[in-house]
C-alpha positions as CSV (number, residue, x, y, z in Angstrom):
1,M,18.1,2.1,-7.2
2,A,14.6,1.9,-7.6
3,G,11.3,0.1,-6.9
4,L,9.2,-1.2,-9.5
5,Y,5.4,-1.1,-9.2
6,I,3.0,-3.0,-11.6
7,H,-0.7,-2.0,-11.5
8,I,-3.1,-4.7,-12.4
9,P,-6.6,-2.9,-12.1
10,F,-9.0,-6.0,-12.6
11,C,-11.4,-6.9,-10.1
12,K,-14.1,-9.5,-9.9
13,S,-16.5,-7.1,-8.1
14,R,-16.0,-3.7,-6.6
15,C,-15.6,-3.2,-2.9
16,S,-18.0,-0.7,-1.5
17,Y,-15.2,1.4,0.1
18,C,-12.9,1.3,-2.6
19,G,-11.6,4.6,-4.3
20,F,-8.7,3.2,-6.3
21,Y,-8.9,2.9,-10.0
22,S,-10.3,-0.5,-11.1
23,T,-12.4,-2.2,-13.5
24,T,-14.5,-5.3,-13.7
25,H,-13.8,-6.0,-17.2
26,L,-12.1,-9.2,-16.9
27,E,-12.4,-9.9,-20.4
28,M,-9.6,-7.4,-21.3
29,R,-7.0,-9.2,-18.9
30,Q,-5.0,-10.7,-21.8
31,Q,-5.0,-7.3,-23.8
32,Y,-3.9,-5.5,-20.7
33,V,-1.3,-8.0,-19.8
34,D,0.2,-7.6,-23.4
35,A,0.1,-3.9,-23.3
36,L,1.9,-4.0,-19.9
37,C,4.6,-6.2,-21.2
38,K,5.1,-3.8,-24.3
39,E,5.4,-1.0,-21.6
40,L,7.9,-3.1,-19.8
41,T,10.4,-3.2,-22.9
42,S,10.3,0.6,-22.9
43,L,12.3,0.6,-19.5
44,T,15.5,-0.7,-21.5
45,S,16.5,2.9,-22.0
46,H,16.5,4.2,-18.4
47,L,17.4,1.3,-16.2
48,S,18.5,1.4,-12.5
49,P,19.0,-1.5,-10.2
50,L,15.8,-2.9,-8.5
51,T,15.4,-2.6,-4.8
52,S,11.7,-4.1,-4.8
53,L,8.9,-5.3,-7.2
54,Y,5.4,-4.9,-6.2
55,I,2.3,-6.2,-8.4
56,G,-0.7,-4.4,-6.8
57,G,-4.2,-3.5,-7.7
58,G,-7.1,-4.0,-8.3
59,T,-6.7,-7.7,-7.4
60,P,-3.6,-9.2,-9.2
61,S,-4.8,-12.6,-8.1
62,Q,-7.5,-12.3,-10.8
63,L,-4.8,-12.9,-13.4
64,T,-4.2,-16.5,-14.5
65,I,-1.0,-18.0,-13.6
66,A,-0.3,-18.1,-17.4
67,Q,-0.6,-14.3,-17.3
68,L,1.6,-13.9,-14.5
69,E,4.2,-16.1,-16.0
70,Q,4.0,-13.6,-19.2
71,I,4.7,-10.7,-17.2
72,F,7.7,-12.1,-15.4
73,L,9.1,-13.5,-18.4
74,Y,9.1,-9.7,-19.6
75,I,10.4,-8.6,-16.5
76,N,13.3,-10.9,-16.7
77,K,14.2,-9.6,-20.0
78,V,14.5,-6.0,-18.5
79,Y,15.7,-7.0,-15.2
80,P,17.3,-10.5,-14.8
81,L,15.6,-11.5,-11.5
82,P,17.1,-15.2,-11.3
83,S,20.5,-13.3,-10.3
84,I,18.9,-11.3,-7.7
85,Q,16.2,-13.6,-6.2
86,G,16.0,-13.6,-2.6
87,E,18.0,-10.4,-2.6
88,I,15.0,-8.1,-3.4
89,E,11.4,-8.2,-2.1
90,I,9.2,-9.3,-4.9
91,T,5.3,-8.8,-3.5
92,I,2.0,-9.7,-5.1
93,E,-1.3,-8.5,-3.5
94,C,-4.1,-11.3,-3.3
95,N,-7.5,-11.9,-2.5
96,P,-8.1,-14.7,0.1
97,D,-10.8,-16.8,-2.1
98,D,-8.4,-16.7,-5.1
99,V,-5.5,-18.7,-3.3
100,T,-6.0,-22.2,-4.4
101,E,-3.1,-24.8,-3.8
102,E,-2.2,-24.5,-7.5
103,Y,-2.1,-20.8,-7.2
104,A,-0.1,-20.6,-4.0
105,M,2.6,-23.1,-5.3
106,A,3.0,-21.2,-8.7
107,L,4.1,-17.9,-6.9
108,P,7.6,-18.9,-5.5
109,Q,8.2,-20.5,-9.0
110,L,7.9,-17.0,-10.5
111,G,10.4,-15.4,-7.7
112,I,7.7,-14.2,-5.6
113,N,8.7,-14.1,-2.1
114,R,6.0,-11.9,-0.4
115,V,2.4,-11.8,-0.6
116,S,0.0,-9.1,0.8
117,M,-3.6,-10.1,1.4
118,G,-6.7,-8.1,2.1
119,A,-8.4,-9.8,5.3
120,Q,-10.1,-6.4,6.4
121,T,-12.1,-8.2,9.0
122,F,-12.9,-11.7,10.4
123,D,-16.6,-11.2,10.7
124,D,-18.5,-12.2,7.7
125,Q,-21.2,-9.9,8.1
126,R,-18.7,-6.9,8.0
127,L,-17.2,-8.6,4.8
128,R,-20.5,-8.4,3.1
129,F,-21.0,-4.9,4.2
130,L,-17.8,-4.0,2.3
131,N,-18.7,-6.4,-0.5
132,R,-15.6,-8.5,-0.1
133,R,-15.9,-11.8,-2.0
134,H,-14.1,-14.0,0.7
135,T,-15.4,-15.3,3.9
136,A,-13.4,-15.1,7.2
137,S,-12.5,-18.6,7.2
138,Q,-10.7,-18.4,3.8
139,V,-8.0,-16.0,5.2
140,P,-6.3,-18.8,7.5
141,Q,-6.8,-21.4,4.8
142,A,-4.9,-18.9,2.4
143,V,-2.1,-18.4,5.0
144,E,-1.7,-22.0,5.3
145,R,-1.5,-22.7,1.6
146,F,1.1,-20.0,1.2
147,R,3.1,-21.5,4.1
148,Q,2.9,-24.9,2.4
149,A,4.1,-23.3,-0.7
150,G,7.2,-22.0,0.9
151,I,6.4,-18.2,1.4
152,R,7.7,-16.8,4.5
153,N,6.9,-13.1,4.3
154,I,3.0,-12.6,4.5
155,S,1.2,-9.2,5.2
156,I,-2.4,-9.1,5.9
157,D,-4.7,-5.7,5.8
158,L,-7.3,-5.0,8.4
159,M,-9.8,-2.4,8.8
160,Y,-11.5,-0.7,11.8
161,G,-14.1,1.9,12.4
162,F,-17.0,0.0,10.7
163,P,-20.5,1.7,11.6
164,D,-21.6,0.7,15.2
165,E,-18.6,-1.7,15.5
166,T,-17.5,-2.2,19.2
167,L,-14.0,-2.1,20.7
168,E,-14.5,-5.9,21.7
169,Q,-15.3,-6.6,17.9
170,W,-12.3,-4.9,16.9
171,E,-10.2,-6.8,19.5
172,H,-11.5,-10.1,18.1
173,D,-10.2,-9.1,14.7
174,I,-6.9,-8.1,16.0
175,N,-6.7,-11.5,17.9
176,A,-7.5,-13.7,14.9
177,A,-5.0,-11.8,12.8
178,L,-2.4,-12.4,15.5
179,S,-3.3,-16.1,15.6
180,L,-2.0,-16.4,12.1
181,D,1.4,-15.4,12.9
182,V,2.1,-13.2,9.9
183,E,5.0,-11.4,9.4
184,H,3.4,-7.9,8.7
185,L,0.1,-6.1,9.4
186,S,-1.5,-3.3,7.9
187,A,-4.4,-1.5,9.5
188,Y,-6.6,1.4,8.3
189,C,-9.6,3.2,9.6
190,L,-12.5,2.8,7.2
191,M,-12.8,5.9,5.1
192,L,-16.3,6.7,3.6
193,E,-14.6,8.4,0.5
194,E,-16.7,10.5,-1.9
195,G,-18.0,8.7,-4.9
196,T,-18.0,5.3,-3.3
197,P,-21.0,3.3,-2.6
198,L,-20.5,3.7,1.2
199,H,-20.4,7.4,0.9
200,R,-23.8,7.4,-1.0
201,Q,-25.1,5.4,1.8
202,L,-23.9,7.9,4.4
203,Q,-25.5,10.8,2.6
204,Q,-28.8,8.7,2.5
205,G,-28.6,8.2,6.1
206,L,-28.3,4.5,5.9
207,I,-25.2,4.4,7.8
208,R,-23.4,6.6,10.3
209,E,-19.7,7.3,10.8
210,T,-17.9,6.2,13.8
211,N,-17.2,8.7,16.5
212,E,-13.4,10.0,16.6
213,E,-13.2,8.9,20.3
214,T,-14.0,5.3,19.3
215,E,-11.7,5.4,16.4
216,R,-8.8,6.6,18.8
217,Q,-9.5,3.7,21.3
218,M,-9.4,1.2,18.5
219,Y,-6.1,2.6,17.3
220,E,-4.8,2.6,20.7
221,R,-6.0,-0.9,21.2
222,L,-4.1,-1.9,18.0
223,I,-0.8,-0.4,18.9
224,D,-0.9,-2.0,22.3
225,K,-1.8,-5.6,21.1
226,L,0.5,-5.6,18.3
227,S,3.5,-4.2,20.3
228,E,3.0,-6.8,23.1
229,A,3.0,-9.4,20.3
230,G,6.5,-8.3,19.1
231,Y,5.4,-6.2,16.3
232,E,7.4,-3.0,15.4
233,H,5.3,0.0,14.7
234,Y,7.4,1.5,12.1
235,E,4.7,3.6,10.1
236,I,1.3,5.1,11.1
237,S,-0.7,2.1,9.6
238,N,2.2,-0.5,9.4
239,F,3.4,-3.0,11.8
240,A,6.1,-5.8,11.1
241,K,8.1,-8.4,12.9
242,P,11.8,-7.6,13.1
243,G,13.5,-7.7,9.6
244,F,10.1,-7.8,7.8
245,R,9.2,-4.2,7.1
246,S,7.8,-3.5,3.7
247,R,10.9,-2.6,1.6
248,H,8.8,-1.3,-1.2
249,N,6.5,0.9,0.7
250,S,9.3,2.1,2.7
251,S,11.0,3.4,-0.5
252,Y,8.0,5.5,-1.0
253,W,8.4,7.0,2.5
254,N,12.1,7.5,2.1
255,D,12.1,9.5,-1.0
256,V,13.7,6.5,-3.1
257,P,12.7,6.8,-7.0
258,Y,10.3,4.2,-8.2
259,I,8.6,3.3,-11.7
260,G,5.2,2.6,-12.2
261,L,3.6,0.5,-15.0
262,G,0.1,0.0,-16.1
263,A,-3.1,2.2,-16.1
264,A,-3.2,4.9,-13.3
265,A,0.5,3.9,-12.1
266,H,2.7,6.7,-10.8
267,S,6.5,6.9,-11.3
268,Y,9.1,9.1,-9.6
269,D,12.6,9.8,-10.7
270,G,13.8,11.8,-7.8
271,H,13.1,15.1,-9.4
272,R,9.9,14.7,-11.2
273,R,6.4,12.5,-10.6
274,S,4.5,11.4,-13.6
275,W,1.3,9.2,-13.8
276,N,-0.2,7.1,-16.4
277,V,-3.7,7.7,-17.9
278,A,-6.3,6.1,-15.5
279,D,-8.4,4.5,-18.2
280,L,-8.0,1.1,-19.2
281,K,-8.9,1.3,-22.8
282,E,-7.0,4.3,-23.4
283,Y,-3.9,2.8,-21.8
284,I,-3.9,-0.1,-24.0
285,R,-4.6,2.0,-27.0
286,R,-1.6,4.1,-26.4
287,V,0.7,1.4,-25.8
288,E,-0.3,-0.6,-28.6
289,N,0.2,2.4,-31.0
290,G,3.7,3.1,-29.6
291,L,2.5,6.0,-27.7
292,S,3.4,7.1,-24.0
293,P,0.8,6.1,-21.5
294,V,1.9,9.1,-19.4
295,E,-1.0,11.5,-18.7
296,D,0.7,14.2,-17.0
297,S,3.7,15.0,-14.5
298,E,4.9,17.4,-12.1
299,L,8.1,18.7,-11.1
300,I,9.1,18.2,-7.4
301,E,11.3,20.7,-6.2
302,G,11.3,23.9,-3.7
303,W,8.2,24.0,-1.3
304,T,6.6,21.1,-3.4
305,R,9.4,18.9,-2.3
306,Y,9.5,20.2,1.4
307,N,5.7,19.4,1.5
308,D,6.0,16.0,0.2
309,R,8.7,15.0,2.7
310,I,6.7,16.4,5.4
311,T,3.6,14.4,4.5
312,V,5.5,11.1,3.8
313,A,8.5,11.1,6.2
314,L,6.5,12.1,9.2
315,R,4.5,9.0,8.7
316,T,7.4,6.8,9.7
317,R,8.9,5.9,13.1
318,E,12.3,7.5,12.3
319,G,10.5,10.9,10.9
320,L,11.9,13.5,8.8
321,D,15.8,13.9,8.5
322,L,16.3,17.6,9.0
323,T,19.7,17.5,7.6
324,T,18.0,16.7,4.2
325,L,16.3,20.1,4.2
326,T,17.6,23.5,2.8
327,D,18.3,26.1,5.5
328,E,15.1,27.9,4.5
329,H,12.8,24.7,4.7
330,H,14.6,23.8,7.9
331,D,14.0,27.0,9.7
332,Y,10.4,27.3,8.6
333,C,9.7,23.7,9.7
334,M,11.3,24.2,13.1
335,K,9.6,27.5,13.7
336,N,6.1,25.7,13.1
337,A,7.1,22.6,15.0
338,R,8.1,24.4,18.2
339,R,4.5,24.2,19.8
340,F,4.3,20.6,19.0
341,L,7.6,19.8,20.5
342,N,6.3,21.5,23.6
343,N,3.2,19.7,23.9
344,G,4.7,16.5,23.2
345,L,3.2,15.9,19.8
346,L,6.6,16.0,18.2
347,I,10.1,14.8,19.3
348,L,13.4,15.9,17.9
349,S,16.2,13.3,18.3
350,D,19.5,13.1,16.5
351,H,18.4,15.8,13.7
352,H,15.1,13.6,13.2
353,L,11.6,15.1,13.7
354,A,9.2,12.5,14.5
355,I,5.6,12.1,15.7
356,T,5.2,10.7,19.0
357,R,2.5,8.2,20.0
358,R,0.1,10.9,21.6
359,G,0.5,12.8,18.3
360,I,-0.2,9.9,15.8
361,F,-3.9,10.3,15.9
362,V,-3.6,14.1,15.1
363,S,-1.0,13.6,12.7
364,D,-2.9,15.0,9.9
365,M,-3.3,18.3,11.7
366,V,0.3,18.3,12.8
367,M,1.6,17.9,9.3
368,S,-0.7,20.4,7.9
369,E,0.6,23.1,10.2
370,L,4.3,22.3,9.2
371,M,3.4,22.4,5.5
372,K,3.8,25.7,3.4
373,V,0.5,26.3,1.9
């Protein structure tokens, strides 16, 4: 079983916080789609049943409907989706301002049954700060268009920890998101990553980071509000109504193999992780010339595998299944976990080691102490 991820790196404009690989060279979309379809055909030599399909970016909604149809035509040649439609989760990421009535109606016709949309905030001033293209009013409009098109699994992303943002402003965003009654919510603290415009503004003294105590209070408020509304807090940054966990992302957290297609996409077969070249033109050149787009790979075994499981499994509500560890890894893990079990940052239940609510906000520290350096 495997998840399939397709990376669409195109954006109409770059968000000021984004550190992911993307490009604004929209004139290369068709050439890229043609290369993607050629890479897709190479999968026929090592197929396994799909558990999920995720089209991410970048901004996949920057592709035309005809280009999406082309991609799904080739997916169906490799994986006959009509026979499993409804049985697997098929997600596409969208920008709210790209969601026209025509676009929303086209997605279910392709087999797409889940959308993930970057709302980020419901304050237009903060949206401009992020250099987002959409306005706050376009988010509920897009949700309504997806509902009219028959899509019953919608996820939206939120951000908190903006410079000078107050708890009251953050709670307004949470309430606005809850009013949409979507099935899934992801929330991330704004990170001022090196190399991004926001990080440069920070270095120039134009903005300041939110203090940790305010970020903690915002995160606590998020958990409380969403829990009261019936959402399950199943991963550090993710909340879902019962039955609506992200199947695709859960495969990453549960050590399920996945295939990544497109520039900068990663793949994992259970033993080795590989990644495609993070360069649009070079990716296209390689695929068009019958060459592998893979830039490099690494074997995931021994302590590398152990460290991977620590940093991924402990993000989830269920935590790390200790029975999957070797005796050496198990003993090392429990030796280092003892003080966190004693101070209530970790809990041990039914052979699963999990981070408690009190430990979530310092989870990076806890994980680093459990890892083998």
